[in-house]
C-alpha positions, -999 to 999 in steps of 0.1 A, spaced: -1 0 0 14 34 -9 20 59 18 -2 87 22 13 123 17 11 131 55 29 99 63 56 109 38 60 144 53 63 129 87 90 105 77 108 132 59 107 153 90 120 124 112 147 118 87 159 156 86 159 157 124 176 123 126 204 134 102 210 165 123 211 143 155 236 120 139 257 149 130 257 160 168 267 125 178 293 123 152 310 156 163 311 143 199 325 110 188 354 129 170 360 151 199 363 120 224 385 101 201 408 130 191 408 143 227 402 178 213 383 203 234 357 219 211 341 240 237 362 269 225 337 270 196 311 281 222 297 316 225 318 337 246 297 369 254 309 403 243 343 390 227 352 392 191 363 356 189 334 344 208 311 354 177 321 322 161 300 306 186 269 320 171 272 296 142 290 266 160 278 266 196 246 245 189 268 216 177 291 213 206 282 196 239 301 194 271 294 155 278 276 126 265 249 132 291 246 168 280 241 155 243 217 129 254 197 153 273 193 174 241 187 145 217 150 139 222 142 175 219 163 178 186 145 147 172 109 154 183 108 192 179 128 192 148 106 168 131 75 186 143 89 217 126 98 201 92 63 181 93 41 208 102 55 239 85 72 230 52 73 265 39 87 284 69 110 257 85 142 269 72 134 305 82 123 295 115 154 273 120 178 300 109 162 327 131 162 305 161 198 291 156 212 326 151 189 345 176 198 322 204 234 327 199 234 366 194 213 369 225 239 349 245 267 371 229 249 402 238 238 395 274 252 363 285 275 358 316 315 357 310 317 320 301 315 295 273 279 287 261 274 259 240 249 232 232 216 226 212 193 236 240 189 272 228 176 258 195 153 233 210 138 260 233 133 282 204 115 254 184 92 246 214 81 282 218 77 287 181 54 256 180 35 269 211 27 304 199 21 294 163 -6 270 173 -25 298 191 -22 320 161 -34 295 136 -57 273 155 -58 245 130 -59 209 140 -24 200 130 -8 230 147 -26 222 178 -19 186 177 19 193 173 16 218 202 1 193 224 27 167 219 55 192 224 40 206 256 33 172 269 70 162 265 88 195 270 65 217 290 93 223 314 110 246 290 86 272 301 106 274 334 140 267 321 143 302 305 148 315 342 180 312 361 181 278 380 215 262 381 248 279 377 262 254 351 231 257 327 229 286 302 195 300 308 205 329 286 206 305 257 173 291 266 159 327 269 173 339 238 161 308 218 127 313 231 125 350 222 136 341 187 110 313 185 82 338 195 95 362 169 96 335 142 60 327 150 47 364 149 66 368 114 55 336 97 24 320 111 4 327 79 32 314 55 20 278 56 -13 267 43 -37 252 68 -45 216 62 -78 210 43 -108 200 65 -118 166 57 -155 162 50 -174 128 53 -203 116 31 -227 117 60 -219 155 64 -230 162 28 -262 140 32 -271 160 64 -267 192 46 -287 180 15 -315 167 39 -317 200 57 -318 219 24 -348 197 11 -365 201 43 -364 238 41 -375 238 5 -405 216 14 -415 240 42 -412 269 18 -435 251 -7 -461 240 20 -464 278 34 -466 292 -2 -486 324 -1 -505 314 29 -490 341 51 -506 367 26 -540 353 34 -565 365 60 -568 342 91 -598 320 91 -630 334 104 -623 368 90 -636 382 58 -627 412 38 -651 441 45 -652 471 23 -656 504 42 -691 518 41 -698 554 39 -724 572 59 -759 574 44 
């Protein structure tokens, strides 16, 4: 049996997110095997050399547990973006990627900031807000999945632990909100599926109205029973 178009889009979304996730794990494997320290590619706020981190920080993770913690978000939220928003997905991803890094560079604490969590927070807040703006079934369904799995991201944009870059989370969230406001109309809403029984019900209602109209006819213009027309009589 051939796959339906939605199934193909979902498969493509999972594949795109999976390829990026494989890249992250490949980079970490090279780092561990070579013994190199790639944390220098993170964002270092308000330094000229630290600007490179705007591009490369989401690719770098401090440990295997750090990468594992971000992997589910990358896979699920990335697939949701690519599946639900084919026209705006690259713009959203680009704005979230760069916005999370630029925000850290401008306002972050003096440290090395790296990891994909800024991107995942941006995708979560995009999916959340865009569903409220669009209010179609697909957007709401994607938002509900994201909120069920990653609802805690709403709280992680605030300072919690010293070793966690809440600045990256907050910057990504702001970028996601901006992306939703800019491009929520860019993707067409899915067609509303109609069932045969809906058409039959509407046809029956239309036939009933027509029958009632024929039954009434011109009765509304006739005088009520028991009354007869009387011509006005003048005085003699």
